[in-house]
N, C-alpha and C positions, 0 to 999 in steps of 0.2 A: 515362234514366229509372232510378229506383231501384226495385227490386222490394220487396215488402212485408216480406220477411225482413230485408233490409238497412235499411229504414226503421225497423223495430222496434228493431234493434240500435243505430242511431244515436240514436233517441229515448231508449233506456235509458241511453245515455252522456251525455245532455243536449246533444247536438249538433243545432242547428237546421239544416235543409236548405232550399235554395232550390228553388223550382219555378216553372214558367211560370204566368202568370195565365190565359192562354187557350191551349187546345191548338193546335198548329200546323195550318195549313190543309191539308186533304187527307190528314192522317195518320190512320190508322184506330185511334187510341187510344180513341175513343168507340165505344160499341156502335153498329153501323150499323143505324139504324132510319130510317124516313122522317122522323121528327121531328128527329133529330139531324143527318141529312144536310142538311135545309133550314136548320137553325141554323148549321151550319158554312159553307154557301155564302152565307147572308145576312150572316154576320159578315164574310166576305171581301169581299163587295160594299160593305158599310158602311165597312170599314176599308181604304182603299187602300194603307196601309203594308204590310199583310199580303201583298199581291201585287206589291209594287214590284219590277220586274225587276232593278234594279241590286243588290239584296241577295240574290237567289236564285242559288245556284250552278248553273252550266250545264255541259253538255258531258260529257266522258267521266268514268268512274269513276277512282278513284286506286288504285294498288297501292302499299302502304306497305312500305318496306324496314326493316331493323333500325335501331335508334338509341334514344336516350332524351332526355328533357328536353322543354321547352316550345316547341321550334322545329321547324317542318316546312319543308323545302326541297323545292320541286316543280320538277323538271327535265323536259325533253321526252321522254326515254327512259331506260330502266333502265341502259344502258351509261354514260350521263353521270354517274350517281350513284356509279359504281364507278371513275371516271376519276382520273387523277393530280390534276387540277384540283379535283375534289370532295374528295380527301384533303387538299389544301392548305387548302381552305375549312374543313374540319373542324378542322384544326390551328389555324387562325387563330381559330376560335370557341372553342377550348379544350375540345372535347368531341366527341361524336358525335351530331349532330342526326338526326332522322328524315328520310329522303329518300323522296320519292314521285314517281310519274310516271303519266301517263295510261295506262290499260290498258282494253282492250275485252274482258274475259273475266270469268270467275267470280271470286268473292272480291275484288271491288273495293268501294270505299267512296266515297260522295259527299264532296266537300270539306268541306261544312258538318258532316256527320256525323263526319268525321275530326277536325275541330277540337273538336267537343263531346265526342266519346268519348275523346280522348287529352289533353284539356286543353291544347292548344297555345295559346300566347299570341302567337306571331309566326309568320306564314307568308310565306316568301320564294318568289316565283314567278320563275323564270329566263326572262325574255323577255316582252315585251308581247303578242306573238302567242299565246304559251301562255296568258297571263292571259285573253285574249279567248276562248279555248276554254271557260273556266269561267264567264265573265260575259258578258252580252249586250253592251251598248254601253259602259257606264260601269264602270270598275274601281274598286270601293269602297275606302275606306281601311281598313275593318275588316269582318269577318264573324264573327258571334256575338261572342265575347270576344277574338278574335285580331286583331292588327294585320296588314294585308296590305301587303307590300312588293314592288313590281315591280322586279326586278333585271335587269341585262343578261343576254342569253341565254348559255348555256355556250359556244356557238360564238363569240360576240363576245368573251367573256372570254379565250378561247384565242388570239384573233388581234389584240386591240386593247388597248393599254396604257390608253387613256382609259376603256374599259369596266371595266378592273380598278380604276381609281381610283374610278369611280362605285360599284362593289361595295364597296370598302373604306370609303368615306364612309357608305354605307347601313348597313353592319355596325356601324360606330362609332356612328352616329346612333341606332340601335335597341338599343344596348348588347349586341350579340351577339359582340363581340370580347373575348377573355380579357384581363385587366388587364395582363399582362406584354407583350402584343403591341401595346398602344396607343402605346407610345413610338415616335414616328417622327421 
């Protein structure tokens, strides 16, 4: 959400901003009165897409590490993001993507909020089991504006050449490999 000062600044520059048509369900962006509370719940009941479980992020909060760009890579633990394998992945991508991992403490962020707040366009989740921690039954192809890619787990990548092939193909398919590394 853009605060009023930022909106005024953008309006003065002639930049149109995008905003949601309906407020998100359950978010206290509206003044909490009995009238608005019933409107929000009635809207959610009338619109089943608003509560569809396959699009709602589940599970633990994320701790985000340093990095930049439109790519978020989610691994099972913080040590995996600092591993030699992670460094190799960074080099193949030609930059330093943002790494994240599940964390059960303060200063964590929900996956959907991380995507929206950092403008991630691609989220790679290392391991189907890890993906299921964030989503109920179905792993969606996208969340908000970001494409979701389920990659082999970091453990599998370290032990299995076929898993590394799958990773490489996924990185190429989503345009995440730097141009000079694509020649194979």
